[in-house]
N, C-alpha and C positions, 0 to 999 in steps of 0.2 A: 023887037025882039032878036036878031039876029048880029043886029047892030051892038046889040048889047055881049052877044057873045064877044063876037067881034075886039069889042072895048075891051073885055075881059082877057081876052090869051093878048092885044098887045101889052096891055099891062103888067101880066104876067112873064113874059117874054124880057118887058124888059127890068123885071123884079129878079130874075135870075140872074142877071148879067149884071144889074146893082149887088147883086147875093155876091158874085163870085169875086168884084170886084173887092168890097169891104166885107171880107173874112167869113164869106160864105155866109153871111147874115139876109134872111128872105124875111123881106117886110112883108107884115100881115096886113096885104091890100086886100084879102081876097081869105077866108077863112076857111079851111079846107076840113075835110073828115079824118078822125084817126086812121094813118093805117093798120092793117092788121101787122101784127108782131112777126117777125123773122122766124128762121128760124137757130136756132143753136147752132154756133161758130165748135167749129174740131178744136180739139185742144191743141196748143202749140206744141213743138219740141221744144223738149230740155237744152233751157238757156247755158251759157258758160259759166263754168266756177268764179267766182267772185274771186280779187286778191282781198290775203289775209289783212285783218286790220290791224292798228297800230298796238304794240303791247301796252297792256295796262299797267298803272305803277305800282309797285310792291304795296303791300297791304302792310300795317301793322301789325308786331311780331304778336301770335298768342300767349296766354297763359300757358306756364307747365302743367304737362301732365299731369297725374298721379302716377307714385312708383309704382312698376307692373311685379308680377310675381318673379322670384328668384326660379331660374331656367335649370333644367337638369345638367350636367356636369358632362360636356361634348367629349367625345372621344377620345383616349393619350393620342397626343403629337409623335412623330415620329423620334428618336435615337437621334439626340443632335450630337456632333465630335466633341470628342474629348478635347480637353483645355488643354493647355499646357503648366505644366508645375506654379504653384502658388509659389510666394517667398515665404522664410523658413517664420515659423510663429516664433511668439516671445516664452525664453525659457517659464518653466510650469515653475509652481511653489515645491521648496525642499519636502520631502513627504517625513512622515513620521518614523525615528529609528525602527530600521526591524531587529527581529530579536536574533541573538549572537549562535553563527551554527559553533555546533559540540562539537568535536572529532570521537570517534571509539575509539572506548582505552581498555586496556588488560594490559596490566601490571602485579608481579607479585617476590616478596622476598622472603625465605626460610634459611635457619640454621639449623644445625645438628644438634640438640642440645648434649651437656656432658656428660660422655660415657668415654669410658674407653675398648667399649667392644666395637669391634669391626664389623662393618657391613656385611653380607652373605653377599658371593658371588654372582653372577648372573640376575640379580635381585636391583630392582629401584632401590635406590640410598633415602631412606625417607628422613627427610627435615623436617623436623619434626614442632620446631620450633617459629612459629610464620611470625614477619615481622611486618610486611604490607601485604594485603590479598583483598583490595576494595569492590572485584567484580568477584571474590570469590572462583577464581577459575584454577585455579592450585588447591591441591586435597592434601592437608597437613599429614593423614595418616597414609597414604599412599604413597606418596610422592612423586604422584605424576599433575603435572599440568594438562591440562583439556581445554583445547581452543573451541570457542564460540562465535570471535568474529576472522572471517577470513583476513591472510595479511603475511606480514613481514615481521618476524617477530628475530629479536636477538634475548639466546641465553648465556648465560656465564656462568661459572662455576669456580671457587676461592676455595680451596683445598689445605687445611697445613695439616701437614706429613710430620711423623713422630714414630721413629723406633721400626720402622719397615718402609718399605715401599709401595707408590701409590701408582696407580694404571687404570682411569677412566672414562667411558665413551658418557655423550651426550646422546641420549636417543631417541627416534622420533619412529614411533607405532611399531617399535622392536628391531631396529634398526640402527645401527651408530652413521650418526652422522658430521660427528668429530670426536676425535682418542687422542687421550692427553697422558704421558706418564714421566714420570719423577723415581730416582734409582735411590733409594738411602744408602748412606754413606757411612754407618756406622756416628752420625755426628752426635753431639751432646746434648744440643739444641734441637727444638724442629724447627722446620724447613714449612715453604709452602708452594704449592705447586695451582697453580693458576689458565685457566681457557673458555673462550667462547666462540660461539658461530651463528651465523644468521639460518634462520630455517623460516622456510615458506612450509605456512601450513592452512588447512580445511577446516570450518568446523569438524567436531570432534575427532579430530587429531589428538594423539597425545604426548607426550614430550617427559621425558626424565632422564635421571642419571644414576648408571650403573658401573658396578665393579667387573671386569671381565675374565679376572685372574684372582684365586682365593687367595695366594700368596702376595698380592698387590694392593692391598684393602688397606694402607696406612691412613684412613679419614684421622683425625683429632680434632677436638673441641675440649676447652676448658673455660677457664675462669676469666684467663688474660691474653685466649685465641680461639677464634671462631672456623667453621667451616660450612659456606655458604653457596647457595644454589639461587639466583637469578634470572629473571623471564619479562620482557614487554614488547608488547606492540610498537615496532616503528611505523609502518602505514597500513594501511586499511588496500583491501580489494572490494569492497561493496562497490559494486556501481554508483548506487544511489545515494551514498554516502555524499552529506554537505562540504566536505573537506577533504577527505581523501577518496578522487572517481579515480 
């Protein structure tokens, strides 16, 4: 019995040596009982991070997505610098003709009717036969011109003088602005006396002809000769006048 045990130990020793030589393979010369399971080992420490792998190949392009909804307008950006002047544009088309500006108008002319009665002194001489008075600024009943358009006017008187001397004034609002005189020298035929002046007028100003001295009132008018009073606007003082500003 003891010999058998020694043989087993001997062969077991040989088996251990042979197993170390041949990759720790234990020959099954003697069958042993399974050992008790050992205790679980402790967790090992975390290993070092591995190296990054190679980049994969690019995938195929995907299909276009659906169009998204319109977003809200963004806030205004800062004002940019002012740009340089651009080049001149092409000339525009010619416009339609405008209305013609019409200058203010005022004019008249009147004469004495055939009469041998001399005018009264210090009274307007009434040139009662109106030749032209389109604007109605002269009154043939009173012999006075009434200004409605402010401006510079020219007034002139042509008088036929017969059988007596003549002195007359061109009056503005009761004051003489020009005076004229013709002395009668017993001529057998009528003679004439003419005179005129520029007068600046404002609306409501009045102008007329007046004899200053009773003995010098020799205005005369007949079929062949006349005595006339004429006036007209030279230019207007209206600041908004389209022509005479």
